[in-house]
N, C-alpha and C positions, 0 to 999 in steps of 0.2 A: 096122227096130227099132220095136216097139210098146211104149209106156210107159204104165203104169197106176198112178196114185197112190192112196194110202189113208192113213187115220190122222188125217184132219182132224176138227175138232169144235169144241165150245164149251168154253172153260176160263176160269177166273178169273185175273186178273192175279197173277203170281208162280208160276203153275202150270207144268206141263210137258206136252208132247205129243211123240210120235215119229211122224214121217211115213215112209212106205215108198213106194218106186217099184219095181215089178216090171217087168222088161224081157223081151221075147221075143227069140228068136234065139240062135244059138250063138256069136256074136262079141261078146257083152256085155263081156267082159274087155278088148277092144281100144278101148273108147270111154271118153273122159272123161265124167263125169256132173256135172250141176249142178242146183241148186235156184234158182228165181226166184219172185217174188211180185208180185201186182198188187192194190193196194187200190182201192176205188171212186174213180173220178175221177182216178186217177193212172196213170202209165206203169208198165209192168212193170220190175222192178228185179232185179238180181243179188243173190243171198243167199249162196250157197256153191258150191264146186266141188271135185271130187276127181279125181285122175289115174286112169288105167286100172289102175294097180297099187295104188292107195290110198296111195302114198307121199307124195303132195303134196296139200295142201288149201289153199284160199283162201276168205276170208270177207269179206263187206261189213263195214265198220267198225261199222255199226249192230247187228250180231249177234255180233261177235267177243266171245268169252268166255262167251256164252250158248248158242250153237248149235254142234252138232258134226255134221259130215257124215262118213259112213262107207259102206263097201260090202262086200258079200259076193259075190264073183264065182262061187262055187259055187252060190249061190241066185239069181244074176242080179238082185240087189236092191241098191238104194242107200237109205240112211236119212238122215233129218235129225232129230236129237235137239234139241228146243227146250226150254230151261229158262228160268226167270225171265221168263216171257212178259209182255209189256206190251200195253196196248190198241193201240198203234201197230203191233204185229205182225199185226193183223187184216188178212187178205188172202186171195186165192186163191193157193195155192202150186202151182207147176208144176215138174215134173221135165223135164230136157232131156239129150240125149246128142249127142255129136259125136266124130268122129275128129280130135281136136285136143288141145292141151295143156290142163290144168286152168286154167292162168293165162289162157288165151285165151277161156275159156268165157263170161266176162262182157263180152267185147269184140267178138265177131264174130257174125254170123247163124248159128244152129244148125240142124242138119238135122232133129232129131227132138224132139217135144214130147208130153207127156202132156196129159190133159184137165183136170187141175187138181183140187185138193181144198181146201175152204173151211176156214180157221182163223179163229175168232172169239174174241177175248180180251176179257172183260168187266172193267170197273173196279170 
């Protein structure tokens, strides 16, 4: 599985962005998908995950209520809608995939990663 993120950019605090992650391969619908981020000088952290069917989603407490993860299996794409952005959301955002549960996405090493897309939120 190859993953390519897009949609990052510069936005003012309080604004919105939607990230996309396009996956190659015909088995996309069998993978749980997740978003992670890494800010300068910090470790990569879990942001959100979604099950293969889209029926289960999980979020980090820091983004709950502001970010929404979704997927379109017909388009082999997962999305991260980010609203009410804060300067502390500034990071490189990565998409990841694995044949596991959405709940486990933030807890175990994952098989596939994208190259990342930069999100910068100005104050």
